[in-house]
LUMBAMI-144655 format. One record per residue (C-alpha): x, y negated, z negated; residue in three letters. Coordinates in nm, 3 decimals. Layout:
! LUMBAMI-144655
<u:X, v:Y, w:Z, type:ALA>
...
END
This chain:
! LUMBAMI-144655
<u:-3.218, v:-2.089, w:-7.675, type:MET>
<u:-3.527, v:-2.173, w:-7.473, type:GLU>
<u:-3.546, v:-2.186, w:-7.098, type:LEU>
<u:-3.709, v:-2.490, w:-6.895, type:PRO>
<u:-4.040, v:-2.470, w:-6.774, type:HIS>
<u:-4.046, v:-2.480, w:-6.405, type:VAL>
<u:-4.401, v:-2.539, w:-6.239, type:ASP>
<u:-4.422, v:-2.408, w:-5.887, type:CYS>
<u:-4.754, v:-2.558, w:-5.803, type:TRP>
<u:-4.598, v:-2.949, w:-5.895, type:ASP>
<u:-4.536, v:-3.120, w:-5.633, type:VAL>
<u:-4.328, v:-3.372, w:-5.778, type:ASN>
<u:-4.103, v:-3.148, w:-5.882, type:SER>
<u:-3.745, v:-3.126, w:-5.681, type:PRO>
<u:-3.731, v:-2.751, w:-5.692, type:ARG>
<u:-4.098, v:-2.693, w:-5.597, type:SER>
<u:-4.091, v:-3.005, w:-5.273, type:SER>
<u:-3.775, v:-2.788, w:-5.146, type:ALA>
<u:-3.930, v:-2.385, w:-5.197, type:GLN>
<u:-4.290, v:-2.477, w:-5.096, type:GLY>
<u:-4.240, v:-2.533, w:-4.714, type:PRO>
<u:-3.959, v:-2.252, w:-4.702, type:LEU>
<u:-4.186, v:-2.003, w:-4.856, type:MET>
<u:-4.476, v:-2.107, w:-4.651, type:LEU>
<u:-4.258, v:-2.098, w:-4.341, type:THR>
<u:-4.116, v:-1.763, w:-4.424, type:LEU>
<u:-4.441, v:-1.596, w:-4.489, type:PHE>
<u:-4.599, v:-1.745, w:-4.198, type:GLY>
<u:-4.296, v:-1.605, w:-3.958, type:SER>
<u:-4.319, v:-1.260, w:-4.128, type:ILE>
<u:-4.724, v:-1.266, w:-4.073, type:ALA>
<u:-4.665, v:-1.336, w:-3.693, type:VAL>
<u:-4.368, v:-1.068, w:-3.627, type:SER>
<u:-4.591, v:-0.812, w:-3.815, type:ILE>
<u:-4.863, v:-0.920, w:-3.567, type:MET>
<u:-4.683, v:-0.879, w:-3.297, type:MET>
<u:-4.492, v:-0.562, w:-3.348, type:LEU>
<u:-4.814, v:-0.407, w:-3.426, type:SER>
<u:-4.971, v:-0.505, w:-3.127, type:TYR>
<u:-4.706, v:-0.384, w:-2.925, type:THR>
<u:-4.748, v:-0.010, w:-3.065, type:LEU>
<u:-5.155, v:-0.021, w:-3.068, type:GLU>
<u:-5.134, v:0.231, w:-2.839, type:ALA>
<u:-4.935, v:0.469, w:-3.010, type:ARG>
<u:-5.212, v:0.491, w:-3.313, type:SER>
<u:-5.521, v:0.331, w:-3.452, type:ARG>
<u:-5.321, v:0.240, w:-3.746, type:TRP>
<u:-5.139, v:-0.020, w:-3.565, type:TYR>
<u:-5.479, v:-0.174, w:-3.450, type:VAL>
<u:-5.532, v:-0.209, w:-3.834, type:LEU>
<u:-5.227, v:-0.333, w:-3.887, type:VAL>
<u:-5.249, v:-0.610, w:-3.655, type:PHE>
<u:-5.603, v:-0.679, w:-3.781, type:ALA>
<u:-5.428, v:-0.763, w:-4.160, type:GLY>
<u:-5.172, v:-0.939, w:-3.994, type:ALA>
<u:-5.389, v:-1.177, w:-3.819, type:SER>
<u:-5.552, v:-1.252, w:-4.114, type:ALA>
<u:-5.279, v:-1.315, w:-4.314, type:ALA>
<u:-5.141, v:-1.547, w:-3.991, type:THR>
<u:-5.491, v:-1.720, w:-4.007, type:ALA>
<u:-5.415, v:-1.781, w:-4.438, type:ILE>
<u:-5.111, v:-1.890, w:-4.306, type:TYR>
<u:-5.226, v:-2.176, w:-4.061, type:SER>
<u:-5.466, v:-2.253, w:-4.347, type:ALA>
<u:-5.233, v:-2.325, w:-4.568, type:LEU>
<u:-4.996, v:-2.527, w:-4.308, type:ALA>
<u:-5.360, v:-2.745, w:-4.241, type:GLY>
<u:-5.393, v:-2.600, w:-3.887, type:VAL>
<u:-5.744, v:-2.545, w:-3.885, type:TYR>
<u:-5.811, v:-2.485, w:-3.542, type:PRO>
<u:-5.533, v:-2.171, w:-3.553, type:ILE>
<u:-5.711, v:-2.057, w:-3.864, type:THR>
<u:-6.079, v:-2.032, w:-3.680, type:VAL>
<u:-5.862, v:-1.841, w:-3.398, type:ILE>
<u:-5.676, v:-1.596, w:-3.598, type:GLU>
<u:-5.981, v:-1.542, w:-3.799, type:ALA>
<u:-6.188, v:-1.437, w:-3.513, type:ILE>
<u:-5.894, v:-1.206, w:-3.359, type:TRP>
<u:-5.855, v:-1.050, w:-3.695, type:SER>
<u:-6.225, v:-0.939, w:-3.642, type:LEU>
<u:-6.193, v:-0.848, w:-3.315, type:VAL>
<u:-5.931, v:-0.619, w:-3.428, type:ALA>
<u:-6.097, v:-0.498, w:-3.672, type:LEU>
<u:-6.409, v:-0.401, w:-3.450, type:ARG>
<u:-6.162, v:-0.223, w:-3.222, type:ARG>
<u:-6.000, v:-0.026, w:-3.508, type:TYR>
<u:-6.368, v:0.091, w:-3.592, type:VAL>
<u:-6.436, v:0.165, w:-3.219, type:MET>
<u:-6.134, v:0.370, w:-3.134, type:ARG>
<u:-6.180, v:0.598, w:-3.484, type:TYR>
<u:-6.510, v:0.650, w:-3.386, type:ARG>
<u:-6.402, v:0.768, w:-3.039, type:ALA>
<u:-6.144, v:0.996, w:-3.223, type:GLU>
<u:-6.392, v:1.143, w:-3.438, type:GLN>
<u:-6.652, v:1.182, w:-3.186, type:ALA>
<u:-6.325, v:1.352, w:-2.938, type:SER>
<u:-6.223, v:1.586, w:-3.258, type:SER>
<u:-6.579, v:1.712, w:-3.290, type:GLN>
<u:-6.657, v:1.769, w:-2.932, type:SER>
<u:-6.342, v:1.940, w:-2.861, type:THR>
<u:-6.408, v:2.146, w:-3.221, type:ALA>
<u:-6.720, v:2.313, w:-3.017, type:PHE>
<u:-6.499, v:2.373, w:-2.719, type:VAL>
<u:-6.283, v:2.631, w:-2.885, type:GLU>
END
């Protein structure tokens, strides 16, 4: 018994035309949800800033796949800004922990 071949990238396939936009919407919804949640939790840990940077990058990918290029540029910039904030916060925390080690 041979299984039928389904090409997910075939735009003429009725199955791919129904699943493509649904999967893209699901990906975008998850990326934006993670972005919003991590932004809310940023004050708790520097790791949430890194998660925000990754989620912003995922949102940029989503908007590029959706063909909304101005949002792609904005989200890519947000991702770089968040990554820079993570590095700055990491360095500040390292400097703070080293300075308190000498005081004790």
